[in-house]
N, C-alpha and C positions, 0 to 999 in steps of 0.2 A: 264842670261837675259840680255838682252838690252831694253832701254828705247827710244822710238822717242821723238825727240826735234823737234819740226816745226821751221824753222827759219823765215817764217812769218805764221800768222794764216790765213786759207784757208777761202776765202771770195766769196759768189754765186753773180753773175750777172745775171743770166737767168735760168731757169726751165721749162723743158718741160717734159710731161709727153706722152708716146706714149703708143700703146698697149702693148707691151712688156717689155719698160725700164723706168725707171726715169734719165732723162739725166740733168747734172748740169755743167752749163760753170761757171769758175771760172776766177777772174779779173784778174789772171795771165798769162791766155790764154788757161789752162789748161780745159780738161772736162773729168767729170766723168760719168759713167753710169753703172747702178746697175739693176738687173732685179727688174721688177715690183713686181714680187711675193715675193719678200723681205718686201715688206708692203702691208700687204692684205687688209685696208681699203683701199687704193688709187687704187689696184688694182679692188676690189669691186663698186670703185664709178662711177658715171655717167661722162661723157667727160666734163660738165660744171664744177662739183665738181672738177676734175682734175684740172681745168686751175685755178680755183680759189685759186691761191698760191700767198702767201707775203713774202719777205724775212724780218727776224727779225735782228735786232742787226747789222745792217750795212751789210747783207748778211751772218754773220755768221749760220744761221738757217733757215730754210722754215718752213712756217705753212698753213695749208690747213683748215681755218676755219669752213666749211660745215662738215669737217669729225674727227673734233678735232684731228687730226696729225700735230706732230712735229718733224721734223728732222734736226738734225745738220749737218754741212759739216764735222766736225773732224768724226762723225761717220760714215758718207759714207766712207771717207778716211782710216779708220779703219775697214771697210768692216763688218761693224756692222749691222745686221739687224732688222727690227722691234723686240719690246720684248713683244709685249703684247700676253696673253696668248691665246689658242684656246677659252676657256670657255669667254674669254673677248670678245674677236672678234665674237663669236657666238650672245652674248648677244647684241653686236651693230648691227650685222645683222638683229637680230629678231627685235631690236626696228625700225629700217627704214623699213623694211618689214611692221609692223603694222601701221607706217605712210601713208603707200600709199592706 
């Protein structure tokens, strides 16, 4: 088994959420895009909630405070999807619907 060793820590400088993708621009010029379906909270969010994103740790991670969603740039590079269980997502969706 091999282990990935990064020469430089990947750092985000911009984040865009489209209808289908989470797109993250890195300071080294690369652009990462992953299906929005990988992150159900983002997929089920209003556009204003998707756009309310903050970079954490000098760009090592992203936070959507309205959604209680946090995604690390290294996780995107590793191809990791949301680890949230179906039951947890259903509770979150129910709490959002109850508040409307």
